[in-house]
C-alpha positions as CSV (number, residue, x, y, z in Angstrom):
1,M,39.0,32.9,-5.8
2,M,39.1,30.5,-2.3
3,R,36.2,32.2,-1.7
4,L,34.0,31.4,-4.9
5,R,35.9,27.7,-4.4
6,S,33.8,26.9,-1.5
7,W,30.4,28.2,-2.4
8,F,30.7,25.9,-5.1
9,A,31.8,23.0,-3.0
10,V,29.0,23.3,-0.9
11,V,26.7,23.6,-3.7
12,M,28.0,20.9,-5.8
13,L,26.8,18.6,-2.0
14,L,23.8,19.5,-1.4
15,G,22.9,18.6,-5.6
16,V,24.0,15.0,-4.7
17,A,21.2,12.9,-4.2
18,V,20.4,10.6,-1.3
19,A,19.4,7.0,-2.4
20,P,17.0,5.6,-0.5
21,S,17.2,2.8,1.9
22,Q,16.0,-0.4,1.4
23,A,12.9,-0.5,3.4
24,G,11.9,-3.7,4.9
25,F,8.7,-5.3,5.2
26,V,7.0,-7.6,8.1
27,L,4.1,-10.2,8.4
28,V,1.2,-8.7,11.0
29,T,-1.3,-10.7,12.3
30,S,-4.0,-9.3,13.4
31,R,-6.4,-6.4,13.3
32,S,-5.5,-4.4,16.7
33,N,-1.7,-4.9,15.6
34,L,-1.8,-3.3,11.8
35,G,-4.4,0.0,13.3
36,G,-6.1,1.6,10.4
37,N,-6.7,4.6,9.5
38,D,-8.7,3.9,6.7
39,Q,-11.0,0.7,5.4
40,I,-12.0,-0.7,2.3
41,T,-16.0,-2.0,2.7
42,W,-18.1,-4.7,0.8
43,G,-21.2,-4.0,1.7
44,S,-21.3,-0.8,-0.9
45,L,-21.1,-3.7,-3.7
46,G,-24.4,-4.6,-3.1
47,S,-27.0,-6.9,-0.8
48,D,-26.0,-11.1,-0.3
49,G,-25.7,-12.6,-3.7
50,T,-25.1,-10.3,-5.8
51,A,-22.5,-10.8,-8.9
52,V,-19.4,-8.2,-8.7
53,T,-17.7,-7.1,-12.1
54,N,-13.7,-8.3,-12.3
55,P,-11.9,-6.0,-12.1
56,Y,-14.0,-3.2,-10.4
57,N,-13.7,0.5,-9.2
58,I,-14.6,0.8,-5.0
59,S,-13.8,3.7,-2.3
60,S,-12.4,3.1,0.6
61,S,-14.4,4.7,3.9
62,G,-11.7,7.9,3.7
63,G,-12.9,8.2,-0.2
64,I,-9.2,6.4,-1.2
65,T,-9.9,4.8,-5.0
66,A,-8.4,1.7,-5.5
67,T,-9.2,-1.0,-8.0
68,V,-9.9,-4.9,-7.6
69,S,-9.5,-7.9,-10.0
70,Q,-9.0,-11.6,-10.1
71,A,-6.6,-13.7,-11.9
72,T,-9.3,-15.9,-14.0
73,A,-12.0,-14.3,-15.8
74,G,-14.8,-15.0,-13.2
75,Q,-17.1,-12.8,-11.2
76,F,-16.8,-11.9,-7.6
77,V,-20.1,-12.2,-5.2
78,R,-21.1,-11.0,-2.0
79,R,-21.7,-12.8,0.3
80,D,-22.9,-12.8,4.5
81,Q,-21.4,-14.5,7.2
82,G,-24.4,-16.5,8.7
83,T,-26.5,-16.5,5.5
84,S,-25.2,-17.6,2.4
85,W,-21.4,-18.1,4.0
86,N,-20.9,-20.3,7.1
87,G,-17.5,-20.2,7.9
88,N,-15.4,-18.2,11.0
89,F,-16.0,-14.3,9.7
90,A,-17.5,-12.1,12.8
91,P,-21.9,-12.8,12.1
92,N,-23.3,-10.4,9.5
93,A,-19.9,-9.6,8.3
94,Q,-19.9,-8.3,4.7
95,L,-18.0,-11.0,2.7
96,L,-16.2,-10.6,-1.1
97,W,-16.1,-14.1,-2.3
98,S,-13.7,-15.0,-5.6
99,G,-16.8,-16.7,-7.1
100,G,-15.4,-19.9,-7.3
101,S,-11.9,-18.5,-8.9
102,N,-9.0,-19.9,-7.6
103,G,-7.5,-16.6,-7.6
104,P,-4.8,-14.9,-6.3
105,A,-7.2,-11.6,-6.8
106,T,-5.6,-8.4,-6.6
107,I,-6.1,-4.8,-5.2
108,D,-4.6,-1.7,-6.3
109,F,-4.3,2.2,-4.5
110,S,-5.0,5.0,-6.2
111,N,-0.8,6.4,-7.1
112,A,-1.6,9.4,-5.0
113,V,-1.3,8.0,-2.0
114,R,0.9,5.6,-0.1
115,I,0.4,2.6,1.5
116,T,2.3,1.4,4.6
117,S,0.0,-1.4,5.5
118,A,-3.0,-3.8,4.4
119,G,-4.8,-6.3,6.0
120,M,-7.9,-8.8,6.0
121,Q,-9.6,-11.9,7.3
122,I,-9.3,-14.4,4.9
123,Q,-10.8,-18.2,4.9
124,R,-10.5,-20.7,2.5
125,E,-14.2,-22.5,1.4
126,R,-13.3,-26.0,1.7
127,F,-12.5,-26.6,5.2
128,G,-9.6,-27.4,6.8
129,A,-5.6,-26.5,6.9
130,F,-5.5,-24.2,4.1
131,V,-2.1,-21.5,3.7
132,A,-2.7,-17.9,3.2
133,T,0.1,-15.9,0.2
134,I,0.1,-12.3,0.8
135,Q,2.5,-9.7,-1.9
136,A,3.3,-6.3,-1.2
137,L,3.8,-4.9,-5.0
138,S,5.0,-2.0,-6.4
139,A,3.0,0.2,-9.1
140,A,4.2,-1.9,-11.8
141,G,3.8,-5.5,-10.7
142,D,7.6,-6.3,-8.8
143,V,6.5,-8.6,-5.8
144,L,8.0,-6.7,-3.0
145,A,7.6,-9.1,-0.2
146,T,5.8,-12.5,0.2
147,F,4.6,-14.1,3.5
148,D,3.0,-17.4,3.3
149,V,0.5,-18.4,6.6
150,K,-1.0,-21.5,7.9
151,G,-4.6,-21.0,8.9
152,V,-7.7,-23.7,9.7
153,S,-11.0,-23.2,7.8
154,N,-14.0,-24.0,10.0
155,A,-17.7,-22.5,11.4
156,G,-16.8,-20.4,14.0
157,N,-17.4,-16.7,16.1
158,N,-14.8,-15.0,14.1
159,P,-11.5,-17.0,14.2
160,A,-10.9,-16.2,10.9
161,L,-7.4,-15.7,9.6
162,F,-5.9,-13.2,9.4
163,V,-2.5,-11.6,7.3
164,G,-1.5,-7.8,6.3
165,I,1.7,-7.0,5.5
166,E,3.4,-3.9,6.6
167,A,6.2,-1.4,5.2
168,T,8.7,-0.1,7.6
169,G,12.1,2.1,6.9
170,G,9.8,4.4,5.6
171,D,8.3,3.6,1.9
172,S,5.7,1.9,0.5
173,F,3.2,-0.4,-1.7
174,D,0.6,0.3,-3.9
175,K,-0.3,-3.3,-4.8
176,L,-1.7,-6.0,-2.1
177,R,-2.2,-9.9,-3.8
178,F,-3.8,-12.4,-1.7
179,N,-4.7,-16.1,-2.4
180,V,-5.8,-19.4,-0.4
181,D,-4.0,-23.1,-1.8
182,G,-6.2,-24.8,-4.2
183,N,-9.3,-23.8,-3.5
184,D,-11.0,-20.3,-3.8
185,F,-12.2,-18.5,-0.5
186,A,-13.5,-14.9,0.7
187,I,-12.5,-12.0,2.7
188,N,-13.9,-9.5,5.2
189,E,-12.7,-5.5,5.7
190,M,-9.9,-4.2,4.3
191,D,-7.5,-2.3,7.5
192,I,-5.7,0.0,5.7
193,I,-2.9,2.7,6.8
194,V,-2.7,5.5,4.2
195,Q,-0.5,8.3,4.1
196,P,0.1,11.5,2.3
197,L,1.9,12.1,-0.4
198,M,5.8,13.3,0.5
199,T,6.0,16.3,-1.5
200,A,9.8,17.8,-2.2
201,P,11.2,20.6,-3.8
202,A,12.8,20.9,-7.2
203,P,16.0,19.5,-7.2
204,A,18.2,22.7,-8.8
205,A,16.0,25.3,-6.6
206,L,18.3,24.8,-3.1
207,P,21.5,25.2,-5.3
208,L,20.2,27.5,-7.2
209,A,19.4,30.1,-4.5
210,L,22.8,28.9,-3.5
211,L,24.7,30.8,-6.5
212,G,22.3,33.1,-6.2
213,V,24.3,33.8,-2.9
214,A,27.4,32.8,-4.2
215,A,26.7,35.6,-6.9
216,L,25.7,38.3,-4.8
217,G,29.2,37.5,-2.8
218,G,31.5,38.2,-5.4
219,V,29.1,41.8,-6.5
220,G,29.9,42.8,-2.7
221,Y,33.7,41.9,-2.8
222,F,34.2,43.7,-6.4
223,R,32.2,46.3,-4.8
224,R,34.5,46.5,-2.0
225,R,37.5,46.4,-3.9
226,S,36.7,49.4,-6.5
227,P,38.0,52.5,-5.1
228,A,41.2,51.2,-4.7
229,A,41.0,50.5,-9.1
């Protein structure tokens, strides 16, 4: 009886689910610090001046799908730095403009992957100081983290403000939302860190296996006693 009780205690302990730790989120302010392993670029949406439906689907360089939308009904527009956008991105950068709408815009990543970091450069259309807001969201739309970052919109060779979010503690997010205060904006390519989904055995698999070992141990115990019965 003591042996069976010991096995039962082990099974119960292993069957207890461990609550996930509360992960944190940190602001990333440079592309090099984000260190993405995949990227979403906007050139596939068409040439400079192409109107882009709201919402629309796009694939990353690595084949990850995402849906891009903005809160207003207006369309996005493709722009090229130095041609139809005279701002502070790198020369010839392929941009996505909110099309005169004041956002916010949201990128909803495929639920087939885990996104642990994402970020891009952003510029308000009107020159001057501005505040960019970036948020990490869950699949249900719950806000997991919010960062407000000060920037300056001007003309120049690639000083555009970079805003990104990194999930720490093994967590991830499903959506990235971004906006600037009081005006429409453009963004350049988005770098992301994609992690494969973690798979785990069925919760009952390990306890059942241990119960089977316990049962075999019990059979052996009774077999050893049977000749003396």
